[in-house]
Structures are given as structure tokens and as C-alpha cells.
PDB file of N, CA, C and O in Angstrom, chain B, residues numbered from 101:
ATOM      1  N   MET B 101     168.675  41.934 -36.635  1.00  0.00           N
ATOM      2  CA  MET B 101     169.548  43.479 -37.254  1.00  0.00           C
ATOM      3  C   MET B 101     169.368  44.666 -36.688  1.00  0.00           C
ATOM      4  O   MET B 101     168.217  45.074 -36.528  1.00  0.00           O
ATOM      5  N   ILE B 102     170.604  45.527 -36.235  1.00  0.00           N
ATOM      6  CA  ILE B 102     170.185  47.034 -36.109  1.00  0.00           C
ATOM      7  C   ILE B 102     170.695  47.936 -37.497  1.00  0.00           C
ATOM      8  O   ILE B 102     171.561  48.078 -38.360  1.00  0.00           O
ATOM      9  N   THR B 103     170.148  48.136 -37.261  1.00  0.00           N
ATOM     10  CA  THR B 103     170.670  49.053 -38.021  1.00  0.00           C
ATOM     11  C   THR B 103     171.008  50.903 -37.567  1.00  0.00           C
ATOM     12  O   THR B 103     170.260  51.804 -37.187  1.00  0.00           O
ATOM     13  N   ILE B 104     172.425  50.835 -37.833  1.00  0.00           N
ATOM     14  CA  ILE B 104     173.564  51.985 -37.162  1.00  0.00           C
ATOM     15  C   ILE B 104     173.457  53.329 -38.066  1.00  0.00           C
ATOM     16  O   ILE B 104     174.450  53.521 -38.769  1.00  0.00           O
ATOM     17  N   THR B 105     172.305  54.396 -38.177  1.00  0.00           N
ATOM     18  CA  THR B 105     172.736  55.505 -39.056  1.00  0.00           C
ATOM     19  C   THR B 105     173.364  56.242 -38.258  1.00  0.00           C
ATOM     20  O   THR B 105     173.731  55.846 -37.152  1.00  0.00           O
ATOM     21  N   PRO B 106     173.632  57.728 -38.826  1.00  0.00           N
ATOM     22  CA  PRO B 106     174.195  58.987 -38.532  1.00  0.00           C
ATOM     23  C   PRO B 106     173.435  59.224 -37.418  1.00  0.00           C
ATOM     24  O   PRO B 106     173.765  58.806 -36.308  1.00  0.00           O
ATOM     25  N   HIS B 107     172.401  59.888 -37.634  1.00  0.00           N
ATOM     26  CA  HIS B 107     171.778  60.791 -36.761  1.00  0.00           C
ATOM     27  C   HIS B 107     171.904  59.251 -35.532  1.00  0.00           C
ATOM     28  O   HIS B 107     172.295  59.850 -34.530  1.00  0.00           O
ATOM     29  N   MET B 108     171.815  57.976 -35.168  1.00  0.00           N
ATOM     30  CA  MET B 108     172.016  57.686 -33.766  1.00  0.00           C
ATOM     31  C   MET B 108     172.419  58.044 -32.750  1.00  0.00           C
ATOM     32  O   MET B 108     173.465  58.684 -32.643  1.00  0.00           O
ATOM     33  N   HIS B 109     171.773  57.752 -31.905  1.00  0.00           N
ATOM     34  CA  HIS B 109     172.564  58.410 -30.204  1.00  0.00           C
ATOM     35  C   HIS B 109     172.985  56.721 -30.508  1.00  0.00           C
ATOM     36  O   HIS B 109     172.484  55.857 -31.227  1.00  0.00           O
ATOM     37  N   ILE B 110     174.235  56.749 -29.515  1.00  0.00           N
ATOM     38  CA  ILE B 110     174.680  55.506 -28.769  1.00  0.00           C
ATOM     39  C   ILE B 110     175.015  55.716 -27.343  1.00  0.00           C
ATOM     40  O   ILE B 110     175.456  56.811 -26.994  1.00  0.00           O
ATOM     41  N   LEU B 111     174.837  54.726 -26.461  1.00  0.00           N
ATOM     42  CA  LEU B 111     175.147  55.469 -25.053  1.00  0.00           C
ATOM     43  C   LEU B 111     176.024  54.403 -24.283  1.00  0.00           C
ATOM     44  O   LEU B 111     175.404  53.381 -23.988  1.00  0.00           O
ATOM     45  N   LEU B 112     177.362  54.452 -23.898  1.00  0.00           N
ATOM     46  CA  LEU B 112     177.632  53.409 -23.982  1.00  0.00           C
ATOM     47  C   LEU B 112     177.790  52.906 -22.192  1.00  0.00           C
ATOM     48  O   LEU B 112     178.953  52.716 -22.545  1.00  0.00           O
ATOM     49  N   ALA B 113     177.749  52.571 -20.861  1.00  0.00           N
ATOM     50  CA  ALA B 113     178.477  52.481 -19.406  1.00  0.00           C
ATOM     51  C   ALA B 113     178.848  52.696 -19.531  1.00  0.00           C
ATOM     52  O   ALA B 113     179.079  52.763 -20.738  1.00  0.00           O
ATOM     53  N   THR B 114     179.689  53.254 -18.665  1.00  0.00           N
ATOM     54  CA  THR B 114     181.172  52.847 -18.252  1.00  0.00           C
ATOM     55  C   THR B 114     181.770  52.192 -17.094  1.00  0.00           C
ATOM     56  O   THR B 114     182.954  52.342 -16.794  1.00  0.00           O
ATOM     57  N   TYR B 115     180.840  51.368 -16.358  1.00  0.00           N
ATOM     58  CA  TYR B 115     181.286  51.014 -15.433  1.00  0.00           C
ATOM     59  C   TYR B 115     179.744  49.202 -15.941  1.00  0.00           C
ATOM     60  O   TYR B 115     178.658  49.018 -16.489  1.00  0.00           O
ATOM     61  N   PRO B 116     180.838  48.450 -15.226  1.00  0.00           N
ATOM     62  CA  PRO B 116     179.607  46.371 -15.887  1.00  0.00           C
ATOM     63  C   PRO B 116     178.845  46.609 -15.051  1.00  0.00           C
ATOM     64  O   PRO B 116     178.972  47.018 -13.897  1.00  0.00           O
ATOM     65  N   VAL B 117     177.802  46.274 -15.808  1.00  0.00           N
ATOM     66  CA  VAL B 117     176.286  45.788 -15.153  1.00  0.00           C
ATOM     67  C   VAL B 117     176.066  44.251 -14.718  1.00  0.00           C
ATOM     68  O   VAL B 117     176.918  43.374 -14.576  1.00  0.00           O
ATOM     69  N   ASP B 118     175.383  44.220 -14.637  1.00  0.00           N
ATOM     70  CA  ASP B 118     175.160  42.916 -13.700  1.00  0.00           C
ATOM     71  C   ASP B 118     174.044  42.215 -15.264  1.00  0.00           C
ATOM     72  O   ASP B 118     173.036  42.475 -15.921  1.00  0.00           O
ATOM     73  N   PHE B 119     175.063  41.305 -15.147  1.00  0.00           N
ATOM     74  CA  PHE B 119     174.230  39.966 -16.386  1.00  0.00           C
ATOM     75  C   PHE B 119     173.223  39.156 -16.029  1.00  0.00           C
ATOM     76  O   PHE B 119     172.805  38.248 -16.747  1.00  0.00           O
ATOM     77  N   ARG B 120     172.880  39.376 -15.157  1.00  0.00           N
ATOM     78  CA  ARG B 120     171.866  38.539 -14.975  1.00  0.00           C
ATOM     79  C   ARG B 120     170.715  39.605 -14.376  1.00  0.00           C
ATOM     80  O   ARG B 120     169.935  39.284 -13.480  1.00  0.00           O
ATOM     81  N   LYS B 121     170.740  41.225 -15.161  1.00  0.00           N
ATOM     82  CA  LYS B 121     169.132  41.332 -14.619  1.00  0.00           C
ATOM     83  C   LYS B 121     168.481  41.312 -16.311  1.00  0.00           C
ATOM     84  O   LYS B 121     169.030  40.920 -17.340  1.00  0.00           O
ATOM     85  N   GLY B 122     167.728  41.635 -16.194  1.00  0.00           N
ATOM     86  CA  GLY B 122     166.744  41.761 -17.848  1.00  0.00           C
ATOM     87  C   GLY B 122     166.573  42.861 -18.268  1.00  0.00           C
ATOM     88  O   GLY B 122     167.314  43.839 -18.373  1.00  0.00           O
ATOM     89  N   ILE B 123     165.341  42.632 -18.560  1.00  0.00           N
ATOM     90  CA  ILE B 123     165.062  44.617 -19.430  1.00  0.00           C
ATOM     91  C   ILE B 123     165.082  45.094 -18.764  1.00  0.00           C
ATOM     92  O   ILE B 123     166.024  45.858 -18.554  1.00  0.00           O
ATOM     93  N   ASP B 124     163.609  44.925 -17.615  1.00  0.00           N
ATOM     94  CA  ASP B 124     162.872  45.918 -17.140  1.00  0.00           C
ATOM     95  C   ASP B 124     164.465  47.096 -15.911  1.00  0.00           C
ATOM     96  O   ASP B 124     164.644  48.306 -15.769  1.00  0.00           O
ATOM     97  N   SER B 125     165.076  46.061 -15.443  1.00  0.00           N
ATOM     98  CA  SER B 125     166.512  46.144 -14.949  1.00  0.00           C
ATOM     99  C   SER B 125     167.003  47.933 -15.390  1.00  0.00           C
ATOM    100  O   SER B 125     166.955  49.124 -15.084  1.00  0.00           O
ATOM    101  N   LEU B 126     167.562  46.697 -16.523  1.00  0.00           N
ATOM    102  CA  LEU B 126     168.046  47.802 -17.617  1.00  0.00           C
ATOM    103  C   LEU B 126     167.027  48.757 -18.056  1.00  0.00           C
ATOM    104  O   LEU B 126     167.616  49.391 -18.932  1.00  0.00           O
ATOM    105  N   ALA B 127     166.448  48.989 -18.009  1.00  0.00           N
ATOM    106  CA  ALA B 127     165.542  49.994 -18.559  1.00  0.00           C
ATOM    107  C   ALA B 127     165.870  50.706 -17.440  1.00  0.00           C
ATOM    108  O   ALA B 127     166.731  51.539 -17.724  1.00  0.00           O
ATOM    109  N   SER B 128     165.327  50.757 -15.470  1.00  0.00           N
ATOM    110  CA  SER B 128     165.958  51.352 -14.607  1.00  0.00           C
ATOM    111  C   SER B 128     167.128  52.366 -14.473  1.00  0.00           C
ATOM    112  O   SER B 128     167.225  53.514 -14.040  1.00  0.00           O
ATOM    113  N   VAL B 129     168.406  51.004 -15.307  1.00  0.00           N
ATOM    114  CA  VAL B 129     170.027  51.806 -15.290  1.00  0.00           C
ATOM    115  C   VAL B 129     169.249  53.340 -15.899  1.00  0.00           C
ATOM    116  O   VAL B 129     169.060  54.448 -15.397  1.00  0.00           O
ATOM    117  N   CYS B 130     168.893  52.615 -17.435  1.00  0.00           N
ATOM    118  CA  CYS B 130     168.946  53.779 -18.220  1.00  0.00           C
ATOM    119  C   CYS B 130     168.535  55.547 -17.750  1.00  0.00           C
ATOM    120  O   CYS B 130     168.831  56.699 -18.068  1.00  0.00           O
ATOM    121  N   ARG B 131     167.554  54.690 -16.670  1.00  0.00           N
ATOM    122  CA  ARG B 131     166.069  56.181 -15.805  1.00  0.00           C
ATOM    123  C   ARG B 131     167.019  56.625 -14.967  1.00  0.00           C
ATOM    124  O   ARG B 131     167.490  57.723 -15.262  1.00  0.00           O
ATOM    125  N   LYS B 132     167.516  55.997 -13.833  1.00  0.00           N
ATOM    126  CA  LYS B 132     168.509  56.516 -12.974  1.00  0.00           C
ATOM    127  C   LYS B 132     169.895  56.978 -12.915  1.00  0.00           C
ATOM    128  O   LYS B 132     170.137  58.128 -12.547  1.00  0.00           O
ATOM    129  N   VAL B 133     170.947  56.056 -13.295  1.00  0.00           N
ATOM    130  CA  VAL B 133     172.065  55.933 -14.585  1.00  0.00           C
ATOM    131  C   VAL B 133     172.460  57.454 -15.392  1.00  0.00           C
ATOM    132  O   VAL B 133     173.030  58.519 -15.153  1.00  0.00           O
ATOM    133  N   LEU B 134     172.183  57.184 -15.819  1.00  0.00           N
ATOM    134  CA  LEU B 134     172.114  57.958 -16.865  1.00  0.00           C
ATOM    135  C   LEU B 134     171.068  58.887 -17.746  1.00  0.00           C
ATOM    136  O   LEU B 134     171.292  59.118 -18.934  1.00  0.00           O
ATOM    137  N   CYS B 135     169.953  59.377 -17.083  1.00  0.00           N
ATOM    138  CA  CYS B 135     169.416  60.005 -16.914  1.00  0.00           C
ATOM    139  C   CYS B 135     168.905  60.435 -18.021  1.00  0.00           C
ATOM    140  O   CYS B 135     169.100  61.627 -18.258  1.00  0.00           O
ATOM    141  N   SER B 136     168.039  59.556 -19.117  1.00  0.00           N
ATOM    142  CA  SER B 136     167.595  59.011 -20.614  1.00  0.00           C
ATOM    143  C   SER B 136     166.954  58.028 -20.479  1.00  0.00           C
ATOM    144  O   SER B 136     167.183  56.879 -20.101  1.00  0.00           O
ATOM    145  N   ASP B 137     165.393  59.040 -21.114  1.00  0.00           N
ATOM    146  CA  ASP B 137     164.384  57.800 -21.638  1.00  0.00           C
ATOM    147  C   ASP B 137     164.921  56.378 -21.862  1.00  0.00           C
ATOM    148  O   ASP B 137     165.906  56.554 -22.579  1.00  0.00           O
ATOM    149  N   PRO B 138     164.773  54.833 -21.586  1.00  0.00           N
ATOM    150  CA  PRO B 138     164.964  54.066 -22.161  1.00  0.00           C
ATOM    151  C   PRO B 138     163.648  54.428 -23.881  1.00  0.00           C
ATOM    152  O   PRO B 138     163.960  54.391 -25.071  1.00  0.00           O
ATOM    153  N   PHE B 139     162.912  54.591 -23.546  1.00  0.00           N
ATOM    154  CA  PHE B 139     162.108  54.866 -24.990  1.00  0.00           C
ATOM    155  C   PHE B 139     161.847  56.161 -26.094  1.00  0.00           C
ATOM    156  O   PHE B 139     160.861  56.843 -26.375  1.00  0.00           O
ATOM    157  N   SER B 140     163.580  56.115 -26.664  1.00  0.00           N
ATOM    158  CA  SER B 140     163.522  57.919 -26.472  1.00  0.00           C
ATOM    159  C   SER B 140     164.172  56.879 -28.476  1.00  0.00           C
ATOM    160  O   SER B 140     163.943  57.342 -29.593  1.00  0.00           O
ATOM    161  N   GLY B 141     164.585  56.142 -28.310  1.00  0.00           N
ATOM    162  CA  GLY B 141     165.547  55.773 -29.696  1.00  0.00           C
ATOM    163  C   GLY B 141     166.496  55.597 -29.594  1.00  0.00           C
ATOM    164  O   GLY B 141     167.107  55.048 -30.511  1.00  0.00           O
ATOM    165  N   TYR B 142     167.350  56.100 -28.005  1.00  0.00           N
ATOM    166  CA  TYR B 142     169.004  55.451 -28.300  1.00  0.00           C
ATOM    167  C   TYR B 142     168.901  53.965 -28.249  1.00  0.00           C
ATOM    168  O   TYR B 142     168.019  53.126 -28.066  1.00  0.00           O
ATOM    169  N   LEU B 143     170.170  53.998 -28.488  1.00  0.00           N
ATOM    170  CA  LEU B 143     170.871  52.434 -28.479  1.00  0.00           C
ATOM    171  C   LEU B 143     171.791  52.559 -27.487  1.00  0.00           C
ATOM    172  O   LEU B 143     172.830  53.216 -27.572  1.00  0.00           O
ATOM    173  N   PHE B 144     171.374  51.859 -26.433  1.00  0.00           N
ATOM    174  CA  PHE B 144     172.415  51.881 -24.716  1.00  0.00           C
ATOM    175  C   PHE B 144     173.078  50.326 -25.119  1.00  0.00           C
ATOM    176  O   PHE B 144     172.463  49.440 -25.712  1.00  0.00           O
ATOM    177  N   VAL B 145     174.359  50.261 -24.678  1.00  0.00           N
ATOM    178  CA  VAL B 145     175.146  49.192 -24.107  1.00  0.00           C
ATOM    179  C   VAL B 145     175.700  49.325 -23.336  1.00  0.00           C
ATOM    180  O   VAL B 145     176.275  50.341 -22.947  1.00  0.00           O
ATOM    181  N   PHE B 146     175.623  47.405 -22.549  1.00  0.00           N
ATOM    182  CA  PHE B 146     176.186  47.013 -21.495  1.00  0.00           C
ATOM    183  C   PHE B 146     177.580  46.498 -21.820  1.00  0.00           C
ATOM    184  O   PHE B 146     177.819  45.908 -22.873  1.00  0.00           O
ATOM    185  N   THR B 147     178.696  46.796 -20.672  1.00  0.00           N
ATOM    186  CA  THR B 147     178.847  45.414 -20.514  1.00  0.00           C
ATOM    187  C   THR B 147     179.373  44.453 -19.498  1.00  0.00           C
ATOM    188  O   THR B 147     179.090  44.796 -18.351  1.00  0.00           O
ATOM    189  N   ASN B 148     179.932  43.551 -19.578  1.00  0.00           N
ATOM    190  CA  ASN B 148     180.068  43.104 -18.327  1.00  0.00           C
ATOM    191  C   ASN B 148     181.316  42.810 -17.168  1.00  0.00           C
ATOM    192  O   ASN B 148     182.344  42.687 -17.835  1.00  0.00           O
ATOM    193  N   LYS B 149     181.660  42.640 -15.624  1.00  0.00           N
ATOM    194  CA  LYS B 149     182.677  42.493 -15.433  1.00  0.00           C
ATOM    195  C   LYS B 149     184.306  42.396 -15.725  1.00  0.00           C
ATOM    196  O   LYS B 149     185.367  42.906 -15.366  1.00  0.00           O
ATOM    197  N   LYS B 150     183.616  41.093 -16.891  1.00  0.00           N
ATOM    198  CA  LYS B 150     185.001  40.396 -17.386  1.00  0.00           C
ATOM    199  C   LYS B 150     185.014  41.824 -19.373  1.00  0.00           C
ATOM    200  O   LYS B 150     185.686  41.596 -20.379  1.00  0.00           O
ATOM    201  N   LYS B 151     184.530  42.439 -19.268  1.00  0.00           N
ATOM    202  CA  LYS B 151     184.029  43.138 -20.990  1.00  0.00           C
ATOM    203  C   LYS B 151     184.431  41.753 -21.681  1.00  0.00           C
ATOM    204  O   LYS B 151     185.581  41.713 -22.118  1.00  0.00           O
ATOM    205  N   THR B 152     183.751  40.774 -21.817  1.00  0.00           N
ATOM    206  CA  THR B 152     183.335  39.426 -22.875  1.00  0.00           C
ATOM    207  C   THR B 152     182.190  39.764 -23.142  1.00  0.00           C
ATOM    208  O   THR B 152     181.717  39.350 -24.200  1.00  0.00           O
ATOM    209  N   SER B 153     181.563  40.431 -22.464  1.00  0.00           N
ATOM    210  CA  SER B 153     179.443  40.756 -23.376  1.00  0.00           C
ATOM    211  C   SER B 153     179.830  41.761 -23.347  1.00  0.00           C
ATOM    212  O   SER B 153     180.751  42.298 -22.732  1.00  0.00           O
ATOM    213  N   ILE B 154     178.957  42.156 -24.196  1.00  0.00           N
ATOM    214  CA  ILE B 154     177.536  43.289 -24.500  1.00  0.00           C
ATOM    215  C   ILE B 154     175.994  42.586 -23.968  1.00  0.00           C
ATOM    216  O   ILE B 154     175.617  41.443 -23.709  1.00  0.00           O
ATOM    217  N   LYS B 155     175.455  43.753 -23.968  1.00  0.00           N
ATOM    218  CA  LYS B 155     174.368  43.583 -23.996  1.00  0.00           C
ATOM    219  C   LYS B 155     173.424  45.116 -24.658  1.00  0.00           C
ATOM    220  O   LYS B 155     173.370  46.300 -24.323  1.00  0.00           O
ATOM    221  N   ILE B 156     172.895  44.412 -25.559  1.00  0.00           N
ATOM    222  CA  ILE B 156     172.103  46.268 -25.787  1.00  0.00           C
ATOM    223  C   ILE B 156     170.753  46.454 -25.763  1.00  0.00           C
ATOM    224  O   ILE B 156     170.088  45.427 -25.890  1.00  0.00           O
ATOM    225  N   LEU B 157     170.057  47.676 -25.610  1.00  0.00           N
ATOM    226  CA  LEU B 157     169.369  47.970 -25.541  1.00  0.00           C
ATOM    227  C   LEU B 157     168.693  49.182 -26.052  1.00  0.00           C
ATOM    228  O   LEU B 157     168.869  50.380 -25.834  1.00  0.00           O
ATOM    229  N   PHE B 158     167.837  48.495 -26.826  1.00  0.00           N
ATOM    230  CA  PHE B 158     166.797  49.609 -28.046  1.00  0.00           C
ATOM    231  C   PHE B 158     166.238  49.899 -28.003  1.00  0.00           C
ATOM    232  O   PHE B 158     165.809  50.555 -28.952  1.00  0.00           O
TER     233      PHE B 158
END
């Protein structure tokens, strides 16, 4: 369970991500596309192409 606080930053990817990607590939997307450090404590939210599922990197 992830506790969301008022001070937590949530970054949502605006384009779909291939859900076959693992944690290392999603961290790479955070660095290259979102220009953020995946170890910053932010919540990174990714969706699939149909927008029926989400993956959260924390």
C-alpha cells in the first residue's frame, strides 16, 4: 500500500508505455523522457496504450 501525502509529487506519463518493459526500462524512461531521477521519491505513473492498466514506479 502506498500512502499518498499532500507533499508527494506525482508525475504522469502522457504517452503510453510498452508494459513488457521492466523496472530498469521504466527508470530509463523517467530519466530520459520525464527528466527526473527515479530515486527522488516521486511517484511515476505509466499507462498502457488502451489505458486499461497502470504501472507505478516509486
